[in-house]
N, CA, C and O of each residue as an XYZ file, in Angstrom:
920
protein
N       0.585     -1.386      0.044
C       0.344      0.260      0.022
C       0.747      1.137      0.058
O       1.784      1.278      0.707
N       0.039      2.449     -0.755
C       1.149      3.301     -0.854
C       1.587      4.357      0.371
O       2.678      4.924      0.431
N       0.152      4.537      1.632
C       0.593      5.132      2.849
C      -0.245      4.051      3.578
O      -1.046      3.247      3.101
N       0.177      4.257      4.951
C      -1.007      3.790      6.000
C      -2.440      4.310      6.155
O      -2.950      5.313      5.657
N      -3.020      3.285      7.050
C      -4.686      3.555      6.366
C      -5.003      3.847      8.023
O      -4.397      3.073      8.764
N      -5.756      4.725      8.615
C      -6.359      4.314      9.633
C      -8.186      3.987      9.629
O      -9.224      4.471      9.178
N      -7.661      2.720     10.542
C      -9.614      2.276     10.748
C     -10.251      2.783     12.233
O      -9.425      2.815     13.144
N     -11.457      3.132     12.527
C     -11.581      4.034     13.632
C     -12.350      2.513     13.949
O     -12.856      1.910     13.002
N     -12.406      1.887     15.472
C     -13.375      1.216     15.967
C     -14.616      0.868     15.921
O     -14.760     -0.110     15.188
N     -15.252      1.115     16.226
C     -17.103      1.272     16.309
C     -17.352      0.015     17.434
O     -17.969     -1.042     17.564
N     -16.776      0.570     17.870
C     -16.787     -0.694     19.075
C     -18.061     -0.321     19.999
O     -17.882     -0.306     21.217
N     -19.527      0.025     19.400
C     -20.593      0.735     20.141
C     -21.373     -0.605     20.270
O     -21.086     -1.439     19.410
N     -22.355     -0.978     21.238
C     -23.402     -1.829     20.776
C     -24.485     -1.874     20.629
O     -25.032     -2.789     21.244
N     -25.355     -1.006     19.813
C     -25.890     -0.806     19.002
C     -25.578     -0.005     17.626
O     -24.891      1.016     17.634
N     -26.172     -0.584     16.372
C     -26.424      0.666     15.306
C     -26.727      2.483     15.544
O     -26.237      3.458     14.973
N     -27.703      2.370     16.593
C     -27.623      4.303     16.658
C     -26.377      4.445     16.644
O     -25.919      4.204     15.527
N     -25.220      4.883     17.793
C     -24.292      5.215     18.173
C     -23.591      5.794     17.738
O     -23.218      6.960     17.871
N     -23.113      4.288     16.633
C     -22.244      3.697     15.754
C     -22.123      4.858     14.760
O     -21.279      5.723     14.522
N     -23.785      4.378     14.100
C     -23.902      4.996     12.507
C     -24.032      7.064     12.958
O     -24.002      7.782     11.959
N     -24.151      7.763     14.272
C     -23.989      8.282     15.246
C     -22.200      9.155     14.726
O     -21.911     10.258     14.261
N     -21.442      7.998     15.110
C     -20.136      8.567     15.139
C     -19.687      8.473     13.731
O     -19.033      9.404     13.260
N     -19.972      7.454     13.030
C     -20.108      7.560     11.854
C     -20.199      8.764     10.907
O     -19.381      9.280     10.145
N     -21.598      9.060     11.250
C     -21.908     11.251     10.714
C     -20.793     11.797     11.434
O     -20.161     12.641     10.799
N     -20.371     11.532     12.628
C     -19.517     12.905     13.421
C     -17.729     12.385     12.467
O     -16.700     13.039     12.300
N     -17.952     11.552     12.228
C     -16.647     11.415     10.972
C     -16.349     11.311      9.348
O     -15.370     11.128      8.624
N     -18.036     11.578      9.176
C     -18.529     11.838      7.418
C     -17.235     12.626      6.579
O     -17.207     13.788      6.983
N     -16.116     12.376      5.509
C     -15.833     12.839      5.198
C     -14.716     12.914      5.030
O     -14.265     13.547      4.076
N     -13.612     12.015      6.295
C     -12.441     11.790      6.595
C     -12.039     10.639      5.579
O     -12.805      9.977      4.878
N     -10.566     10.552      5.669
C     -10.232      9.012      5.043
C      -9.950      8.225      5.802
O      -8.771      7.955      6.030
N     -11.004      7.611      6.434
C     -10.768      7.280      7.461
C     -11.826      4.964      6.871
O     -12.707      4.485      6.157
N     -11.222      4.731      7.447
C     -12.235      3.114      6.832
C     -12.720      3.253      8.483
O     -12.470      4.148      9.291
N     -13.548      1.941      8.644
C     -14.537      1.648      9.791
C     -14.264      0.416      9.964
O     -14.052     -0.353      9.026
N     -14.229      0.003     11.497
C     -14.668     -1.181     11.597
C     -15.214     -1.764     12.810
O     -15.058     -1.616     14.022
N     -16.249     -2.826     11.658
C     -17.422     -3.695     12.566
C     -17.307     -4.654     13.140
O     -17.523     -5.539     12.312
N     -17.048     -5.193     14.286
C     -16.567     -5.916     15.320
C     -17.721     -6.921     15.846
O     -18.820     -6.750     15.317
N     -17.623     -7.935     16.803
C     -18.640     -9.237     16.513
C     -20.129     -8.273     17.606
O     -21.334     -8.319     17.358
N     -19.230     -7.270     19.117
C     -20.333     -7.396     19.222
C     -21.571     -6.158     18.254
O     -22.793     -6.275     18.345
N     -21.136     -5.475     17.721
C     -21.937     -4.721     16.947
C     -22.588     -4.894     15.662
O     -23.452     -4.375     14.955
N     -21.787     -5.847     15.689
C     -22.311     -6.887     13.877
C     -23.442     -7.831     14.199
O     -24.287     -8.266     13.416
N     -23.289     -8.118     15.723
C     -23.646     -9.574     15.851
C     -25.377     -8.219     16.193
O     -26.470     -8.513     15.711
N     -25.222     -7.188     16.862
C     -26.577     -6.487     17.103
C     -27.118     -5.762     15.685
O     -28.340     -5.614     15.668
N     -26.419     -5.298     14.522
C     -26.440     -4.032     13.516
C     -26.958     -5.590     12.373
O     -28.073     -5.688     11.860
N     -26.165     -6.317     12.262
C     -26.321     -7.307     11.304
C     -25.880     -6.900      9.598
O     -24.944     -6.101      9.607
N     -26.316     -7.248      8.237
C     -25.795     -6.521      7.748
C     -26.630     -5.343      7.047
O     -26.414     -5.042      5.873
N     -27.648     -4.658      7.874
C     -28.264     -3.704      7.357
C     -26.959     -2.140      7.918
O     -26.607     -1.106      7.351
N     -26.596     -2.846      9.412
C     -25.799     -1.623      9.576
C     -24.377     -1.691      8.752
O     -23.887     -0.625      8.378
N     -23.695     -2.957      8.458
C     -22.318     -2.422      7.397
C     -23.032     -2.066      6.257
O     -22.334     -1.824      5.272
N     -24.653     -1.935      6.081
C     -24.778     -1.154      4.608
C     -25.191     -0.194      4.564
O     -25.384      0.428      3.519
N     -25.501      0.288      5.953
C     -25.581      1.529      6.315
C     -24.050      2.571      6.468
O     -23.950      3.796      6.538
N     -23.079      1.582      6.478
C     -21.870      2.217      6.783
C     -21.148      2.320      5.298
O     -20.417      3.266      5.006
N     -21.366      1.512      4.630
C     -21.202      1.842      3.076
C     -21.927      2.535      2.575
O     -21.461      3.216      1.662
N     -23.416      2.705      2.923
C     -24.113      3.685      1.988
C     -23.124      5.381      2.661
O     -23.489      6.417      2.106
N     -22.203      5.496      3.557
C     -21.792      7.106      3.978
C     -20.647      6.847      3.503
O     -19.776      7.689      3.717
N     -20.307      5.695      2.767
C     -18.794      5.926      1.367
C     -17.350      5.792      2.690
O     -16.253      6.347      2.739
N     -17.880      5.019      3.403
C     -16.412      4.465      4.379
C     -15.503      3.047      3.385
O     -16.324      2.511      2.641
N     -14.655      2.664      3.308
C     -14.417      1.608      3.572
C     -14.515      0.061      5.126
O     -14.013      0.018      6.249
N     -15.158     -0.653      4.563
C     -15.459     -1.512      5.579
C     -15.339     -2.630      6.201
O     -16.083     -3.603      6.075
N     -14.181     -2.512      7.058
C     -13.587     -3.295      7.953
C     -14.342     -4.459      8.669
O     -14.790     -4.108      9.760
N     -14.586     -5.710      8.344
C     -15.667     -6.566      8.871
C     -14.567     -7.282      9.651
O     -14.059     -8.196      9.001
N     -14.094     -7.114     10.812
C     -13.505     -8.085     11.858
C     -13.895     -8.830     12.805
O     -13.635     -8.575     13.981
N     -14.667     -9.996     12.368
C     -14.859    -11.199     12.852
C     -14.582    -12.188     13.455
O     -15.193    -13.028     14.117
N     -12.567    -11.811     12.851
C     -12.233    -13.468     12.977
C     -13.061    -14.969     13.100
O     -13.332    -15.746     14.015
N     -13.236    -14.918     11.999
C     -13.527    -16.142     11.529
C     -12.880    -17.741     12.100
O     -12.027    -18.347     11.452
N     -13.125    -17.959     12.651
C     -12.527    -19.753     13.789
C     -13.576    -20.683     13.085
O     -14.621    -20.405     13.673
N     -13.854    -21.608     12.173
C     -14.367    -22.807     12.231
C     -14.002    -23.299     10.984
O     -13.150    -22.838     10.224
N     -14.977    -24.633     10.775
C     -14.342    -25.453      9.585
C     -14.053    -24.444      8.611
O     -14.240    -23.228      8.646
N     -13.323    -25.550      7.310
C     -13.482    -24.865      6.288
C     -14.889    -23.900      5.645
O     -15.159    -22.754      5.285
N     -15.522    -25.270      5.798
C     -17.300    -25.195      4.554
C     -17.712    -23.931      5.274
O     -18.276    -23.207      4.453
N     -17.650    -23.186      6.846
C     -18.451    -22.390      7.567
C     -17.672    -21.289      7.044
O     -18.105    -20.268      6.509
N     -16.277    -21.668      7.296
C     -15.440    -19.977      6.566
C     -15.735    -20.096      5.600
O     -16.735    -19.380      5.555
N     -15.528    -20.791      4.026
C     -15.987    -20.211      3.001
C     -17.052    -20.086      2.634
O     -17.280    -19.924      1.436
N     -18.576    -20.145      4.075
C     -18.930    -19.090      3.276
C     -18.979    -18.083      3.720
O     -19.364    -17.171      2.989
N     -18.666    -17.834      4.905
C     -19.022    -16.972      5.726
C     -18.185    -15.794      4.745
O     -18.659    -14.746      4.308
N     -16.985    -16.254      4.584
C     -16.550    -15.392      3.405
C     -16.603    -14.417      2.280
O     -16.381    -13.230      2.041
N     -17.169    -15.944      1.487
C     -18.259    -15.240      0.813
C     -19.030    -14.439      0.958
O     -19.032    -13.537      0.121
N     -19.827    -14.401      1.843
C     -20.596    -13.390      2.531
C     -20.449    -12.692      2.395
O     -21.006    -12.037      1.514
N     -19.310    -12.143      3.398
C     -18.843    -11.080      3.329
C     -18.396    -10.235      2.672
O     -18.297     -9.056      3.009
N     -17.962    -10.854      1.332
C     -17.740    -10.368     -0.176
C     -18.587     -9.885     -1.096
O     -18.544     -9.125     -2.064
N     -19.429    -10.591     -0.476
C     -21.489    -10.028     -1.436
C     -21.510     -8.493     -0.624
O     -21.981     -7.526     -1.223
N     -20.985     -8.348      0.730
C     -22.073     -7.266      1.794
C     -21.063     -6.027      0.794
O     -21.371     -4.953      0.278
N     -20.129     -6.593      0.836
C     -18.847     -4.946      0.280
C     -18.128     -4.934      1.503
O     -17.823     -3.849      1.999
N     -17.872     -5.814      1.957
C     -16.221     -5.412      2.742
C     -15.871     -5.484      2.276
O     -15.963     -6.269      1.332
N     -14.451     -4.011      2.730
C     -12.920     -4.282      2.006
C     -11.958     -5.240      3.166
O     -10.847     -5.377      2.654
N     -11.981     -5.577      3.825
C     -11.726     -6.269      4.057
C     -12.019     -6.929      5.907
O     -12.496     -6.248      6.815
N     -11.402     -8.921      6.056
C     -11.947     -8.941      6.982
C     -10.977    -10.285      7.570
O     -10.169    -10.562      6.684
N     -10.833    -11.052      8.584
C     -10.177    -11.700      9.491
C     -10.492    -12.744      9.683
O     -11.666    -13.090      9.546
N      -9.210    -13.843     10.189
C     -10.190    -14.660     10.424
C      -8.440    -15.659     11.218
O      -7.488    -15.890     10.471
N      -8.424    -15.975     12.386
C      -7.300    -16.441     13.600
C      -7.022    -17.593     12.547
O      -7.766    -18.274     11.840
N      -5.560    -17.532     12.742
C      -4.962    -18.637     11.756
C      -4.633    -19.198     12.758
O      -3.403    -19.209     12.780
N      -5.097    -19.747     13.736
C      -5.174    -20.945     14.567
C      -6.408    -22.187     14.465
O      -6.720    -23.089     15.242
N      -6.893    -21.799     13.230
C      -7.762    -22.484     12.963
C      -7.235    -23.399     11.806
O      -7.911    -24.425     11.736
N      -5.793    -23.310     10.475
C      -4.615    -23.926     10.301
C      -5.373    -23.792      8.401
O      -6.371    -23.270      7.904
N      -4.261    -24.553      7.918
C      -4.373    -23.612      6.381
C      -5.227    -24.190      6.149
O      -6.109    -23.334      6.204
N      -5.937    -25.554      5.775
C      -7.325    -25.301      5.156
C      -8.862    -24.595      5.514
O      -9.933    -24.673      4.913
N      -8.591    -24.099      6.374
C      -9.641    -22.803      6.708
C      -9.110    -21.763      5.860
O      -9.800    -21.463      4.885
N      -7.933    -21.104      6.052
C      -7.529    -20.223      5.282
C      -7.529    -19.941      4.004
O      -7.700    -18.907      3.358
N      -7.161    -21.759      3.578
C      -7.310    -21.668      1.687
C      -9.164    -21.878      1.189
O      -9.627    -21.992      0.055
N      -9.907    -21.865      2.570
C     -11.319    -21.931      2.163
C     -11.723    -20.536      2.452
O     -12.774    -20.374      1.831
N     -11.546    -19.900      2.821
C     -11.437    -18.413      2.769
C     -11.551    -17.537      1.430
O     -12.455    -16.871      0.924
N      -9.890    -17.915      0.998
C      -9.509    -17.862      0.105
C     -10.570    -17.724     -1.272
O     -10.784    -16.778     -2.030
N     -11.096    -19.060     -1.219
C     -12.270    -19.778     -2.218
C     -13.224    -19.536     -1.927
O     -13.997    -19.820     -2.842
N     -13.932    -18.949     -0.738
C     -15.051    -18.082     -0.950
C     -15.171    -16.909     -1.383
O     -16.252    -16.560     -1.859
N     -14.049    -15.997     -1.317
C     -13.839    -14.446     -1.342
C     -14.035    -14.722     -2.952
O     -15.017    -14.376     -3.608
N     -12.829    -15.451     -3.459
C     -13.370    -15.905     -4.937
C     -14.732    -15.988     -5.351
O     -15.157    -15.155     -6.151
N     -15.214    -16.579     -5.058
C     -16.893    -17.418     -5.335
C     -17.471    -15.903     -5.061
O     -17.741    -15.298     -6.098
N     -17.677    -15.277     -3.980
C     -18.541    -13.767     -3.866
C     -18.389    -12.517     -4.413
O     -19.195    -11.609     -4.210
N     -17.195    -12.390     -5.241
C     -17.167    -11.422     -6.008
C     -17.229    -11.487     -7.224
O     -16.697    -12.225     -8.053
N     -18.235    -10.280     -7.306
C     -18.568    -10.061     -8.956
C     -17.633     -9.809     -9.636
O     -17.240    -10.559    -10.530
N     -16.906     -8.290     -9.226
C     -16.103     -7.383     -9.946
C     -14.719     -7.628     -9.067
O     -14.407     -8.144     -7.994
N     -14.288     -7.169     -9.813
C     -12.658     -6.070     -8.785
C     -12.132     -7.645     -7.615
O     -12.167     -8.868     -7.752
N     -11.752     -6.825     -6.684
C     -11.207     -8.256     -5.828
C     -11.216     -9.038     -4.772
O     -10.495     -9.951     -4.370
N     -12.381     -8.391     -4.312
C     -12.740     -8.789     -3.058
C     -12.177     -7.923     -1.438
O     -11.637     -6.820     -1.356
N     -12.456     -8.661     -0.561
C     -11.670     -8.002      0.991
C     -10.730     -8.507      0.781
O     -10.572     -9.287     -0.158
N      -9.702     -8.131      1.764
C      -8.223     -8.072      1.877
C      -8.688     -9.338      2.594
O      -9.873     -9.480      2.893
N      -7.681    -10.337      2.894
C      -8.111    -11.255      4.394
C      -6.979    -11.567      5.063
O      -5.996    -12.125      4.575
N      -7.179    -11.044      6.695
C      -5.424    -11.134      7.154
C      -6.004    -12.285      8.873
O      -6.935    -12.354      9.676
N      -5.011    -12.780      8.644
C      -5.328    -13.871     10.238
C      -4.204    -13.212     11.092
O      -3.011    -12.989     10.888
N      -5.163    -12.960     12.261
C      -4.847    -12.976     13.441
C      -4.003    -13.432     14.149
O      -4.355    -14.553     14.516
N      -2.950    -13.119     14.586
C      -1.351    -13.930     15.070
C      -1.822    -14.157     16.768
O      -2.271    -15.210     17.223
N      -1.652    -13.229     17.333
C      -1.298    -12.962     18.458
C      -2.820    -11.826     18.886
O      -3.251    -11.223     17.903
N      -3.531    -11.569     20.165
C      -4.470    -11.047     20.412
C      -3.298     -9.936     21.168
O      -2.168    -10.109     21.624
N      -4.288     -8.615     21.026
C      -3.069     -7.592     21.401
C      -3.522     -7.260     23.104
O      -2.755     -6.854     23.977
N      -4.786     -7.525     23.230
C      -4.862     -8.290     24.623
C      -3.968     -8.886     25.606
O      -3.672     -8.471     26.727
N      -3.652     -9.762     25.087
C      -2.459    -10.897     25.662
C      -1.389    -10.583     26.198
O      -1.079     -9.547     25.609
N      -0.092    -10.944     27.432
C       0.485     -9.842     27.757
C       1.778    -10.213     26.488
O       1.782    -11.252     25.827
N       2.833     -9.078     26.364
C       3.639     -9.511     26.451
C       4.901    -10.628     27.009
O       5.443    -10.482     28.105
N       5.158    -11.462     26.296
C       6.637    -12.605     26.503
C       7.965    -12.575     25.523
O       8.494    -11.785     24.741
N       8.193    -13.939     26.044
C       9.892    -13.566     24.776
C       9.310    -14.731     24.175
O       9.815    -14.759     23.053
N       8.303    -15.998     24.323
C       8.220    -16.240     22.817
C       6.995    -15.106     21.930
O       6.932    -15.117     20.701
N       6.171    -14.259     22.725
C       4.861    -14.158     21.486
C       5.853    -13.004     20.431
O       5.126    -12.202     19.845
N       7.280    -12.846     20.154
C       7.408    -11.984     18.684
C       7.611    -13.330     17.997
O       7.135    -13.452     16.868
N       8.165    -14.201     18.464
C       8.352    -15.639     17.768
C       7.211    -16.108     17.199
O       7.036    -15.946     15.991
N       6.419    -16.655     17.863
C       5.058    -16.664     17.525
C       4.454    -16.098     16.503
O       3.830    -16.888     15.795
N       4.432    -14.986     16.190
C       3.465    -14.005     15.745
C       4.064    -13.858     14.250
O       3.435    -13.532     13.243
N       5.304    -14.148     14.345
C       6.060    -14.431     13.172
C       5.668    -15.860     12.943
O       4.616    -15.878     12.304
N       5.984    -16.726     13.140
C       5.887    -18.054     12.437
C       4.366    -18.451     12.201
O       3.826    -19.168     11.359
N       3.905    -17.740     13.224
C       2.221    -17.616     12.236
C       2.232    -16.630     11.280
O       1.421    -17.008     10.434
N       2.826    -15.287     10.850
C       2.530    -14.638      9.695
C       3.291    -14.969      8.416
O       2.818    -14.727      7.306
N       5.065    -15.805      8.696
C       4.908    -17.123      7.744
C       3.931    -17.881      7.426
O       3.858    -18.194      6.238
N       3.278    -18.208      8.022
C       2.696    -19.599      7.716
C       1.430    -18.873      6.830
O       1.002    -19.398      5.803
N       0.715    -17.171      7.550
C      -0.253    -16.973      6.837
C       0.106    -16.707      5.177
O      -0.640    -17.077      4.270
N       1.221    -16.091      5.004
C       1.891    -15.617      3.776
C       1.790    -16.816      2.416
O       1.231    -16.823      1.319
N       2.543    -17.646      3.082
C       2.559    -19.338      2.456
C       0.704    -19.811      1.944
O       0.271    -20.212      0.864
N      -0.002    -19.535      3.261
C      -1.085    -20.000      2.827
C      -2.155    -19.012      2.016
O      -3.368    -19.221      2.052
N      -1.661    -18.109      1.412
C      -2.099    -17.298      0.720
C      -2.704    -16.183      1.205
O      -3.472    -15.585      0.451
N      -2.470    -15.669      2.603
C      -3.669    -14.750      2.756
C      -3.098    -13.307      2.709
O      -2.156    -13.230      1.920
N      -3.399    -12.167      3.321
C      -3.186    -11.049      2.163
C      -2.335    -10.407      3.591
O      -2.047     -9.215      3.488
N      -2.072    -10.843      4.417
C      -1.439    -10.009      6.027
C      -1.915    -10.900      7.059
O      -2.444    -12.007      7.156
N      -1.372     -9.642      8.030
C      -1.961    -10.359      9.627
C      -1.903     -8.519     10.444
O      -1.422     -7.387     10.489
N      -2.968     -9.660     10.993
C      -3.198     -8.199     12.203
C      -1.994     -9.155     13.086
O      -1.706    -10.344     13.223
N      -1.404     -7.510     13.682
C      -0.115     -8.000     14.972
C      -0.123     -6.629     15.497
O      -0.759     -5.773     14.884
N       0.819     -6.192     17.073
C       1.204     -5.381     17.238
C       2.166     -4.488     16.766
O       3.243     -4.774     16.243
N       1.786     -3.591     16.948
C       3.347     -2.143     15.937
C       4.962     -2.981     17.020
O       6.164     -2.816     16.808
N       4.423     -3.648     17.881
C       5.943     -3.935     18.826
C       7.238     -5.209     17.803
O       8.395     -5.609     17.677
N       5.071     -5.339     17.098
C       6.335     -7.504     15.463
C       6.215     -6.711     14.591
O       7.100     -6.967     13.776
N       5.470     -5.640     14.167
C       5.163     -5.510     12.591
C       6.716     -5.653     12.234
O       6.989     -6.573     11.463
N       7.684     -4.919     12.662
C       8.543     -5.112     11.899
C       8.963     -6.098     11.379
O       9.115     -6.283     10.172
N       9.240     -6.992     12.456
C       9.758     -8.256     12.282
C       8.868     -8.934     10.632
O       9.294     -9.282      9.531
N       7.938     -8.879     11.058
C       6.929     -9.731     10.173
C       6.829     -9.053      8.750
O       6.324     -9.510      7.725
N       7.424     -7.884      8.956
C       8.038     -7.410      7.693
C       9.361     -7.612      6.894
O       9.666     -7.480      5.709
N      10.383     -8.187      8.635
C      11.256     -8.949      7.530
C      11.161    -10.102      6.793
O      11.446    -10.469      5.653
N      10.696    -10.544      7.748
C      10.168    -12.152      7.635
C       9.636    -12.004      6.209
O      10.306    -11.871      5.185
N       8.426    -12.048      6.323
C       6.670    -11.437      5.056
C       7.970    -10.862      3.793
O       8.412    -11.541      2.866
N       8.233     -9.856      4.043
C       8.576     -9.108      3.017
C       7.509     -8.066      3.149
O       6.453     -8.006      3.777
N       8.151     -7.270      2.340
C       7.053     -5.422      2.871
C       6.335     -5.581      1.865
O       6.047     -4.392      1.731
N       5.787     -6.095      1.013
C       4.409     -5.957      0.424
C       3.179     -6.758      1.613
O       2.064     -6.236      1.616
N       3.368     -7.782      2.418
C       2.727     -8.361      3.550
C       2.135     -7.660      4.429
O       2.886     -6.782      4.854
N       0.989     -7.652      4.955
C       0.464     -6.404      5.297
C       0.351     -6.487      7.008
O      -0.064     -7.376      7.751
N       0.681     -5.703      7.157
C       0.468     -5.518      9.038
C      -0.916     -4.796      9.346
O      -0.993     -3.612      9.017
N      -1.754     -5.254      9.803
C      -3.292     -4.120     10.361
C      -2.304     -4.391     12.128
O      -1.682     -5.373     12.532
N      -2.529     -3.231     12.680
C      -1.937     -3.165     13.730
C      -2.753     -2.163     14.572
O      -2.874     -0.938     14.565
N      -3.507     -3.664     15.649
C      -4.806     -2.776     16.553
C      -3.648     -2.442     18.286
O      -2.480     -2.767     18.500
N      -4.650     -1.697     19.182
C      -3.407     -1.388     20.349
C      -2.965      0.004     20.143
O      -1.915      0.315     20.705
N      -3.470      0.752     19.558
C      -2.685      1.840     19.042
C      -3.424      3.759     20.196
O      -4.459      4.411     20.056
N      -2.387      3.910     21.031
C      -2.356      4.714     21.791
C      -1.771      5.955     21.553
O      -0.716      6.116     20.940
N      -2.556      6.955     22.108
C      -1.627      8.556     21.232
C      -0.335      8.824     22.545
O      -0.855      9.005     23.646
N       0.579      8.850     22.549
C       1.491      9.011     23.384
C       1.345      9.870     25.136
O       1.201     11.091     25.198
N       1.389      9.300     25.963
C       1.111      9.692     27.112
C      -0.010      9.815     27.483
O      -0.530     10.634     28.241
N      -0.771      8.165     26.402
C      -2.579      8.513     27.321
C      -2.429      6.769     27.885
O      -1.970      5.703     27.475
N      -3.135      7.314     29.058
C      -3.158      5.836     30.225
C      -4.396      4.816     29.097
O      -5.378      5.202     28.463
N      -3.773      3.418     29.247
C      -5.167      2.711     28.631
C      -6.009      2.074     29.540
O      -5.482      1.655     30.571
N      -7.172      1.917     29.383
C      -8.233      1.375     30.634
C      -8.994      0.385     29.918
O     -10.203      0.281     30.125
N      -8.627     -0.064     29.416
C      -8.933     -1.316     28.549
C      -7.918     -2.565     28.595
O      -6.832     -2.533     29.173
N      -8.563     -3.930     27.731
C      -7.779     -4.896     28.099
C      -6.579     -4.485     27.077
O      -5.536     -4.841     27.626
N      -6.285     -3.867     25.785
C      -5.273     -3.429     25.727
C      -3.700     -4.342     26.125
O      -3.674     -4.561     27.336
N      -2.859     -4.712     25.639
C      -1.292     -4.467     26.215
C      -0.590     -4.563     25.358
O       0.569     -4.555     25.772
N      -0.637     -4.629     24.614
C       1.173     -4.787     23.256
C       0.927     -3.528     22.268
O       1.100     -3.436     21.053
N       0.423     -2.510     23.303
C      -0.185     -0.896     22.910
C       1.310     -0.305     21.980
O       2.403     -0.871     21.963
N       0.942      0.938     21.286
C       2.347      1.337     20.512
C       1.338      3.278     20.066
O       0.146      3.570     19.979
N       2.285      3.881     19.951
C       1.542      4.943     19.158
C       1.527      5.311     17.989
O       2.652      5.304     17.488
N       0.674      5.656     17.286
C       0.475      6.265     15.906
C       2.112      6.194     15.349
O       2.479      5.586     14.343
N       2.856      6.865     16.145
C       3.790      7.359     15.588
C       5.036      5.733     15.609
O       6.059      5.640     14.930
N       4.564      4.809     16.464
C       5.676      4.256     16.525
C       4.913      2.896     15.318
O       5.554      1.970     14.821
N       3.503      3.168     15.120
C       3.264      1.558     14.298
C       3.854      1.710     13.080
O       4.491      0.880     12.431
N       3.487      3.265     12.731
C       3.889      3.296     11.250
C       5.504      3.702     11.085
O       5.749      3.986      9.912
N       6.475      3.783     11.822
C       8.041      3.494     11.720
C       8.208      2.189     11.746
O       8.954      1.799     10.848
N       7.805      1.385     12.420
C       7.801      0.375     12.621
C       7.515     -0.799     11.389
O       7.909     -1.963     11.448
N       6.625     -0.110     10.113
C       6.342     -0.435      8.832
C       4.185     -0.876      9.121
O       3.916     -1.987      8.663
N       3.617     -0.537      9.411
C       2.453     -1.023      9.925
C       1.764     -0.338      8.764
O       2.032      0.773      8.308
N       0.541     -1.452      8.237
C      -0.121     -0.630      6.791
C      -0.707     -0.057      7.096
O      -0.834      1.142      6.848
N      -1.781     -1.313      8.332
C      -3.727     -0.132      8.781
C      -3.139     -0.133     10.562
O      -2.446     -0.963     11.150
N      -3.656      0.950     10.968
C      -3.572      1.206     12.472
C      -4.899      1.366     12.799
O      -5.534      2.265     12.247
N      -5.572      0.435     13.836
C      -6.947      0.494     14.477
C      -6.805      1.316     15.978
O      -5.960      1.043     16.831
N      -7.605      2.141     16.061
C      -7.535      2.913     17.073
C      -9.614      2.989     17.014
O     -10.467      3.302     16.183
N      -9.569      2.364     18.809
C     -10.939      2.961     19.216
C     -11.153      3.818     20.474
O     -11.661      4.939     20.487
N     -10.793      3.278     21.301
C     -11.116      4.215     22.458
C     -10.650      5.930     22.363
O     -11.237      7.008     22.456
N      -9.124      5.424     22.101
C      -9.369      7.475     22.009
C      -9.619      7.919     21.209
O      -9.299      9.107     21.238
N     -10.256      7.518     20.043
C     -11.310      8.508     19.245
C     -13.038      8.339     19.518
O     -14.002      9.075     19.307
N     -12.870      7.014     20.079
C     -15.101      7.086     20.128
C     -14.996      7.865     21.204
O     -15.872      8.726     21.121
N     -14.201      8.026     22.416
C     -13.816      8.304     23.641
C     -14.391      9.783     23.985
O     -15.161     10.284     24.805
N     -13.408     10.287     22.661
C     -13.089     12.077     22.647
C     -14.403     12.433     22.642
O     -15.330     11.660     22.399
N     -14.519     13.810     22.958
C     -14.714     14.737     23.359
C     -15.197     15.220     21.607
O     -16.237     15.732     21.191
N     -13.986     14.808     20.917
C     -14.251     16.137     19.546
C     -13.783     14.591     18.881
O     -12.634     14.574     18.440
N     -14.419     13.552     18.796
C     -14.393     12.385     17.767
C     -13.487     12.709     16.355
O     -12.704     11.879     15.894
N     -13.643     13.599     15.948
C     -13.484     14.360     14.304
C     -11.799     14.713     14.266
O     -10.883     14.478     13.479
N     -11.971     15.566     15.868
C     -10.118     15.915     16.361
C      -9.853     15.053     16.800
O      -8.933     15.366     17.557
N     -10.062     13.832     16.895
C      -8.616     13.083     18.107
C      -8.659     12.086     16.701
O      -7.810     11.204     16.818
N      -9.507     11.978     15.255
C      -9.093     11.045     14.022
C      -7.876     12.314     13.734
O      -6.698     12.069     13.990
N      -8.170     13.264     13.347
C      -7.472     14.330     12.463
C      -6.078     14.120     13.350
O      -5.204     13.402     12.863
N      -5.909     14.609     14.376
C      -4.701     14.017     15.470
C      -4.411     13.116     15.255
O      -3.271     13.236     14.805
N      -4.720     11.988     15.260
C      -3.946     10.216     14.630
C      -3.245     10.610     13.368
O      -2.021     10.478     13.366
N      -4.018     11.221     11.953
C      -3.877     10.992     10.621
C      -2.944     11.871     10.597
O      -2.130     11.474      9.764
N      -2.455     13.267     11.236
C      -1.176     13.995     11.674
C      -0.209     13.372     11.844
O       0.811     13.300     11.160
N      -0.520     12.826     12.889
C       0.748     12.233     13.743
C       1.308     10.753     12.522
O       2.508     10.479     12.543
N       0.531     10.069     11.723
C       0.858      9.046     11.379
C       2.197      9.876      9.705
O       3.214      9.521      9.110
N       1.134     11.166      9.694
C       1.553     12.105      8.490
C       3.010     12.320      8.860
O       3.855     12.333      7.965
N       3.485     12.559     10.655
C       4.659     13.421     10.496
C       5.236     11.645     10.273
O       5.689     11.332      9.172
N       5.196     11.097     10.862
C       6.235      9.624     10.789
C       6.420      8.836      9.647
O       6.755      7.660      9.512
N       6.157      9.652      8.916
C       6.563      9.273      7.346
C       7.163     10.236      6.543
O       7.560     10.140      5.381
N       7.179     11.230      7.354
C       9.023     11.905      6.687
C       9.786     11.934      6.471
O      10.279     12.993      6.084
């Protein structure tokens, strides 16, 4: 990708506040992420409402099931119009390849969504083994034909060295410098650190969604990302 992208996590419990936030961010160069709770509450209608607001949709459902089921889920996500989706690499090679087949079956034209493999949740504590585990799973994801992985910004550089610059790294757990976390993210970095490490996508939730002015917080993040690229 030519430059890193910022995805805002719409981690709301229901469609109304999620769409209000989308409206507050209208016109900004952002992707919007819909996770398990919000998709369960709002379903495809909520996803279509986000797409109608001209935001690229990141459908972050972390598929992990038998290959046939994941194939069908990715096919449905493709037909829905998602631009990116995720699966757990612990599901194995057959599941990953089934996801690719589902994307192929679902797309009428274009490339369909990027499929990224979750290596290790950023809620898990960092340890001496965490980076080697993330890198090993990233190598598997590349061999299985996925587009990239979800990893901490602390691990993005190692993933890029092992898998190549074109292999995508999406990094959640992004916090502004000096910001104290009040959630379950552990392996966190700043926007500047993530970009410097080679992240292609940065995911930010509460630092933007809980801000008094979400649009101003999103602009702050985008500006920090731009500075890191200079």
